[in-house]
C-alpha positions as CSV (number, residue, x, y, z in Angstrom):
1,X,0.0,0.0,0.0
2,X,2.8,2.4,0.9
3,X,4.4,2.2,-2.6
4,X,1.1,2.8,-4.3
5,X,0.4,5.7,-2.0
6,X,3.7,7.3,-3.1
7,X,2.9,6.6,-6.8
8,X,-0.6,7.9,-6.7
9,X,0.4,11.0,-4.8
10,X,3.2,11.8,-7.3
11,X,1.0,11.4,-10.4
12,X,-1.9,13.3,-8.8
13,X,0.5,16.2,-8.2
14,X,2.0,15.8,-11.7
15,X,-1.3,15.7,-13.5
16,X,-2.5,18.9,-11.7
17,X,0.7,21.0,-11.7
18,X,-1.1,24.2,-12.7
19,X,-3.7,23.9,-9.9
20,X,-0.9,22.9,-7.5
21,X,0.8,26.2,-8.3
22,X,-2.3,28.3,-8.2
23,X,-3.4,26.8,-4.8
24,X,0.0,27.2,-3.3
25,X,0.3,30.8,-4.5
26,X,-3.1,31.6,-3.0
27,X,-2.2,30.2,0.3
28,X,1.1,32.0,0.3
29,X,-0.5,35.3,-0.5
30,X,-3.1,35.0,2.3
31,X,-0.5,33.6,4.8
32,X,1.7,36.6,4.2
33,X,-0.8,38.7,6.3
34,X,-0.3,36.8,9.6
35,X,3.4,36.2,8.9
36,X,4.6,39.7,7.8
37,X,2.3,42.3,9.4
38,X,2.1,41.3,13.1
39,X,5.9,41.4,13.7
40,X,6.0,44.9,12.3
41,X,3.1,46.0,14.5
42,X,4.0,44.2,17.7
43,X,6.4,46.8,19.0
44,X,4.0,49.8,18.6
45,X,0.6,48.1,18.7
46,X,0.7,44.6,20.2
47,X,-3.1,44.2,20.5
48,X,-3.8,45.0,16.8
49,X,-0.8,42.8,15.8
50,X,-2.3,39.9,17.7
51,X,-5.7,40.5,16.1
52,X,-4.2,40.6,12.6
53,X,-2.4,37.3,13.3
54,X,-5.5,35.6,14.6
55,X,-7.7,36.8,11.7
56,X,-5.1,36.1,9.1
57,X,-4.5,32.6,10.5
58,X,-8.2,31.8,10.5
59,X,-8.5,33.1,6.9
60,X,-5.7,30.7,5.9
61,X,-7.7,27.9,7.5
62,X,-10.8,28.8,5.5
63,X,-8.7,28.8,2.3
64,X,-7.2,25.5,3.1
65,X,-10.5,24.0,4.0
66,X,-12.0,25.1,0.7
67,X,-9.1,23.9,-1.3
68,X,-9.3,20.5,0.4
69,X,-12.6,19.8,-1.5
70,X,-10.8,20.5,-4.8
71,X,-8.0,18.2,-3.7
72,X,-10.7,15.6,-2.9
73,X,-11.9,15.9,-6.5
74,X,-8.3,15.6,-7.8
75,X,-7.7,12.4,-5.8
76,X,-11.0,11.0,-7.1
77,X,-9.8,11.6,-10.7
78,X,-12.2,14.5,-11.3
79,X,-11.3,17.8,-12.9
80,X,-11.1,20.9,-10.9
81,X,-14.3,23.0,-11.6
82,X,-14.2,26.6,-10.4
83,X,-18.0,26.8,-10.4
84,X,-17.8,24.6,-7.3
85,X,-15.9,27.3,-5.4
86,X,-18.9,29.0,-3.8
87,X,-20.4,25.6,-2.7
88,X,-17.1,24.4,-1.2
89,X,-16.7,27.6,0.8
90,X,-20.2,27.4,2.1
91,X,-19.9,23.8,3.3
92,X,-16.4,24.1,4.8
93,X,-15.9,27.6,6.3
94,X,-17.5,26.9,9.7
95,X,-15.5,23.7,10.3
96,X,-12.3,25.4,9.0
97,X,-12.7,28.3,11.5
98,X,-13.3,25.8,14.3
99,X,-10.2,23.9,13.3
100,X,-8.2,27.1,13.2
101,X,-9.5,28.2,16.6
102,X,-8.4,24.9,18.1
103,X,-4.9,25.3,16.6
104,X,-4.7,28.8,18.0
105,X,-5.6,27.5,21.4
106,X,-2.9,24.9,21.2
107,X,-0.4,27.6,20.1
108,X,-1.4,29.6,23.2
109,X,-0.9,26.6,25.5
110,X,2.6,26.0,24.0
111,X,3.7,29.6,24.0
112,X,2.4,30.3,27.5
113,X,2.6,26.9,29.1
114,X,6.1,25.8,28.3
115,X,7.8,28.9,29.9
116,X,5.5,28.7,32.9
117,X,6.1,25.0,33.5
118,X,9.8,25.3,32.8
119,X,10.0,28.1,35.4
120,X,8.5,25.8,38.1
121,X,11.7,23.8,38.2
122,X,10.1,20.8,39.9
123,X,8.7,17.4,39.1
124,X,5.2,18.8,38.5
125,X,6.5,21.3,35.9
126,X,8.6,18.6,34.2
127,X,5.6,16.3,34.0
128,X,3.4,19.1,32.6
129,X,5.9,19.9,29.9
130,X,6.2,16.2,28.9
131,X,2.4,15.9,28.8
132,X,2.1,19.1,26.8
133,X,4.8,18.0,24.3
134,X,3.3,14.5,23.7
135,X,-0.2,15.9,23.6
136,X,0.8,18.5,21.0
137,X,2.5,15.9,18.9
138,X,-0.5,13.6,19.1
139,X,-2.8,16.3,18.0
140,X,-0.4,17.3,15.2
141,X,-0.5,13.8,13.8
142,X,-4.2,13.4,14.4
143,X,-5.1,16.7,12.7
144,X,-3.7,15.3,9.4
145,X,-7.0,13.6,8.9
146,X,-9.2,16.5,9.7
147,X,-9.7,18.0,6.3
148,X,-9.9,14.7,4.4
149,X,-12.5,13.5,6.9
150,X,-14.5,16.7,6.5
151,X,-14.4,16.4,2.7
152,X,-15.3,12.7,2.6
153,X,-17.3,11.7,5.7
154,X,-18.5,14.1,8.3
155,X,-19.8,17.7,8.6
156,X,-20.0,18.4,12.3
157,X,-16.9,19.6,14.0
158,X,-17.1,17.3,17.0
159,X,-17.6,14.2,14.8
160,X,-14.7,15.2,12.5
161,X,-12.4,15.5,15.6
162,X,-13.6,12.3,17.1
163,X,-13.1,10.4,13.8
164,X,-9.7,11.9,13.4
165,X,-8.6,10.6,16.8
166,X,-10.2,7.2,16.0
167,X,-8.2,6.9,12.7
168,X,-5.0,8.0,14.4
169,X,-5.1,5.6,17.3
170,X,-6.2,2.7,15.0
171,X,-3.3,3.5,12.6
172,X,-0.6,5.0,14.8
173,X,2.4,3.8,12.9
174,X,0.9,4.8,9.6
175,X,0.0,8.2,11.0
176,X,3.7,8.7,12.0
177,X,4.8,7.7,8.5
178,X,2.2,10.1,7.1
179,X,3.5,13.0,9.3
180,X,7.1,12.2,8.3
181,X,6.1,12.3,4.7
182,X,4.3,15.7,5.1
183,X,7.5,17.0,6.8
184,X,9.6,15.8,3.8
185,X,7.2,17.4,1.4
186,X,7.5,20.7,3.3
187,X,11.2,20.4,3.4
188,X,11.5,19.9,-0.3
189,X,9.1,22.8,-0.9
190,X,11.6,25.2,0.7
191,X,13.7,25.0,-2.5
192,X,10.7,26.1,-4.6
193,X,9.5,28.8,-2.3
194,X,6.7,26.5,-1.3
195,X,5.2,26.6,-4.8
196,X,5.9,22.9,-5.6
197,X,4.7,20.6,-4.2
198,X,4.0,23.0,-1.3
199,X,0.9,23.0,1.0
200,X,-1.4,21.6,-1.7
201,X,1.1,18.8,-2.2
202,X,0.7,18.0,1.5
203,X,-3.1,18.2,1.2
204,X,-3.0,15.7,-1.7
205,X,-0.7,13.5,0.3
206,X,-3.0,13.2,3.3
207,X,-6.1,12.9,1.1
208,X,-4.7,10.1,-0.9
209,X,-3.5,8.3,2.3
210,X,-7.0,8.7,3.9
211,X,-8.8,7.6,0.8
212,X,-6.8,4.4,0.5
213,X,-7.1,3.8,4.3
214,X,-10.8,4.0,4.1
215,X,-10.8,0.8,2.0
216,X,-9.6,-1.0,5.1
217,X,-12.7,0.0,7.0
218,X,-15.0,-0.8,4.1
219,X,-13.4,-4.3,4.0
220,X,-13.7,-4.8,7.7
221,X,-17.3,-3.8,7.7
222,X,-18.1,-6.3,5.0
223,X,-15.9,-8.9,6.6
224,X,-16.2,-8.6,10.4
225,X,-13.7,-10.4,12.5
226,X,-10.9,-10.1,10.0
227,X,-7.5,-9.3,11.5
228,X,-5.9,-6.1,10.2
229,X,-2.8,-8.1,9.2
230,X,-5.0,-10.2,6.9
231,X,-6.5,-7.4,4.9
232,X,-5.9,-8.1,1.2
233,X,-4.5,-4.8,0.2
234,X,-3.5,-5.9,-3.3
235,X,-7.1,-6.8,-4.0
236,X,-8.5,-3.7,-2.4
237,X,-6.2,-1.4,-4.4
238,X,-6.8,-3.1,-7.7
239,X,-9.4,-0.6,-9.0
240,X,-7.2,2.4,-7.9
241,X,-4.2,0.9,-9.6
242,X,-6.2,0.5,-12.8
243,X,-7.3,4.1,-12.6
244,X,-3.7,5.4,-12.2
245,X,-2.5,3.0,-14.9
246,X,0.9,1.4,-15.5
247,X,2.7,4.7,-15.6
248,X,6.4,5.2,-15.1
249,X,8.7,8.2,-15.0
250,X,10.0,7.3,-18.4
251,X,6.7,7.4,-20.2
252,X,5.7,10.4,-18.2
253,X,8.7,12.5,-19.4
254,X,9.2,10.8,-22.8
255,X,5.7,9.6,-23.8
256,X,6.8,9.4,-27.5
257,X,9.2,6.6,-26.7
258,X,6.5,4.2,-25.6
């Protein structure tokens, strides 16, 4: 499954390079507001600087939540249709704001909590820092599933969060691998100014991973009692493999040689 995940992610990105570029550029433009403006305002107007950061960050989340639906279409082999923009904004903005608010709360806990607990200089403070660290890491890995679940399964915020945790704890090793993959994509994107594969590349990565992982639950529902180690991934992924096709780097770059 892992090898096919990598293959499908790559070709989904390759087949939609233009939309990848446009989506990343849009995110970068909006993200410039909370990144650039607050530091310049902080020394003279700290409260407005904080407000700009919060509003800018929430706007980025709304953009990402909307683009997630287009990424769903991409990973489902559908074309990106701009006429769906209004619909996707309407069905995603509330959950995107709630997700952004939760992340802001976590940022607040980290920024405020770590210095306070470190200053305690005792066992309680150390325990609190360890708990905050692992709690933050768990949420970071869990949150990878938030937007794919919103686009494919659930609409209510609490249900999305609950399903995200359920998927994480049921697929912990896979979630760590997924997070490591997202980190590598982000690292590679530094060399392209986050235009390729960028944040949309990460969205495609988690969407493809979650879409393929859903086949596990469909199979277990149809075959109760089956051990996870006995899931026939080759059979479950057959249709997806046929949709992607027998593509290689050689015929992708030099199609006239095939």
